[in-house]
N, C-alpha and C positions, 0 to 999 in steps of 0.2 A: 146415558140410556141403555147403551148396548148390553152393559154389565147387568143391568136390573133384567133385562130380558132374558139372560143367559142364567139368572140366578132362580133360586127355589122360592121367591117370591110370587105371588099370585097377580098376575097383570090384567086387571079386569077391562082397562081400555087403552086403547094407543090412538094418539092423534099426531100424525107426521107427515112430514112432506112426501111426495113420490120418491125422491132420491134416496131419503133415509130408509123407507119402505123397502127399495130395491137392494139395499145393501145391508139389511139386518134380518134378525131373527122374529120377524114381526108375527110368524104363526105363532109364538106362544101367547100371545095376547088373545084375550076372548073376544073383543071387540076392536076392529081397526077402522080408522077413519083417515082418508086421504085428503089433506088440505094444503093450501097454498101457505107460503112463509108469512105473508101478511095476516091471513087468518090465524096461523099459529101463533105469532106476536101478541095479536091481540087478545088470545085466550090466557096467555101466562103472566107471571109477575116480572119475567126477565125480557128486557127489550132486545137482547142480543140472541135469544133463543131462536134458531131458524131450522131446526131439525124435528124435534118430537117432546111431546108431553104425554104422560101415563099416569092413570088411576090405578094405583097400586094396594092391594090389600094388606092391612097390618097383621103381624103375626102375634099369635097368642104366646103369653109368657109361660114358659116351662122350666123351673129352675129346679134341676136335679143335682144341686152341689156344685162344687167349683173343683177345678183340677188340683191334685195334690202334688203335681210335679211340675207346675208352671205358677206363674204370678197371675192374679187378678185385680184388676183396678177397682178401686171404691171411691165413689164420689158423693160427697154430702154437701147438698143445697148449691149446686151449680146453678144458679139462675139464667145467666145468658146462654141463649140457644147457640149462637156462635161459638161461645167458648165450649159448649158441650159439643158440638160438630167437629170443632177442629181436635178436641181431646180424643173423640173416637177415631178421627183419622191418624192422630199420633199413637194411638195404642195399635192400630192396625199396621203402621210402619214397623212397630217393635214387636209384632208378633203375639200382642196380647188379644186373646179372643173372646175374653168376658169382662164385662163392667156390671158391677153392681152399684146402682143409684138410689139414694134416697127418696122418698117419695116428693120431696119439695123441689128436685132437681128437675130443669127443663125437660119438656117433652122431647122423647126422641123423633117424633114424628112432625114436630115444628118444621114449617118451609126451611126457615133459617138454619136449622139444626141440619136437615137432610143436605141442604146446598154445601154447608161448610164440611159435612163429611168427604165429599167429592167422591161417594161412591162406596165409602168405608163402612157404611152402616150394613151393607150387604155381608159383609164378613165377620163384625165385632157384635157380639149378642149383648144387649142392655136390658138388665133386669131391675125392677122398682121394688124396694122392700126396706122394712125396718133396719138400719144399719147395726144398731146394739144388738138387736137379735141375731143378725146375721154373723156378725164378726164373733159374738160368743160362742157360736156353735160350729165355726168353721173350722176349728182346731188347727189353725196356722199362725206363723208370727205375723203381725201387722205393724207396718212401718207407716207413721203418720207424719205429715210435713208441718213444721212449726218453725218460729221464728229462733227458738232455742232448742237443740238439740245436737245429735252426733253429726259431723260434717258428712254429706252424703257421698262425697269423692273417697271417702275412707272406710265405708261400710262394706262388709261382705253379706250381700244380701241371701247367699245361699242360692238353692234351686227352686224355692217354691214360697209365696207368701201372699199377703195382701197390701197393695199401695194405697194408702188413704190420702186424697185430696179433698181439703176443706174449700168451704165458700169464699168467692172472690173477695168480700171485704172482711169478713170475721173470722176465716179459717176454720179449724175443726172445733166442733163444739164441746163444751166441758163434760157433757154425756157420752159423746162417742170417744172422747180423750181417754176415759177411763179403760176402754177396750184395747188402747194402743199398746203394744209390747216394746217397740222402738220408736224413739223420737227422732226425726231426721231433720235436719236443716240445710238449706243453700246458702253457703256464705255469701254474705253481702260485701262488697268491696267499694261500692260507691254510695251515693246518697239516695236512691230511690226507696220508697216507704215499702213496697210490696212489690211481688211478681204477679203477673196475670197468671191464672189457674193454668191455662193449656202450656204456657211456658214452663210453668214448675213441674207440670207433668212430664213434658219431654226430658227436661234435665234429669229428674229421677230415674225415669225409665231407661235412659240413656247409662247410667251408672248401673242400673239393675242389670241390663245386659252385657255391661261390660265385665261385671264381677260373677256372673252365672255361668 
C-alpha cells in the first residue's frame, strides 16, 4: 500500500488504521478514513488485512510504441488473473517495463491480478491491443514459445525484441504464429505435459537477460 501511495496512481480514497496513517504518506490520498482493524477486515476480501485499503483510479492506456533497445513481453489470451499477476511480477523482476496483451487476456485491474503482482503493477505498463497488428508493425524480432523450436538455453536473444507467451492450454494461436520470427522451446526432461505460463515466462526471461 505504501508503494501505491508513493506512486503516480491517483488514490481517491484511503481507509486505514491509525497506526498505518501515522507511518505513511496518507496525505497523497484525496479522502482518508481512520478505522479500526475489525472494521477494515470487514470491508476487504482478505482476512489478514489489518493495515489499509485504497480506492485507486485506473490509468488510461497510451501506447506510443515499444522500446527498440530492450525487450517487451507479449501475452496472448492469458485467462487466469493469478497467472497474469505473477507474470507482471516476474517481468518487473527482470526489468521488463512493458507488456502487450491480447484483448482476451485477463484484466489488469482484476483483484486477483493486482494481488498477485505484489505491487509490480505500479512499475510495469500493460496495454491491450490486437497482437497480429502490433507485432507486424513493431519491426523487432519476435520470440514465441512452442513445444518445438530452438532450445531457449542456446539462443542469443540480442539486445531487443518481443517475447511472446501463449494461452495456458492452447499456446500461441495459428494467427499469431505467422508473425513469429523465432520459435523457442524449453526442453522437457520429465513427463509433464506442459508448463504454467508464468513459469515459462520466468525461464525465457532469465535466458533473455543472461544472453543480453
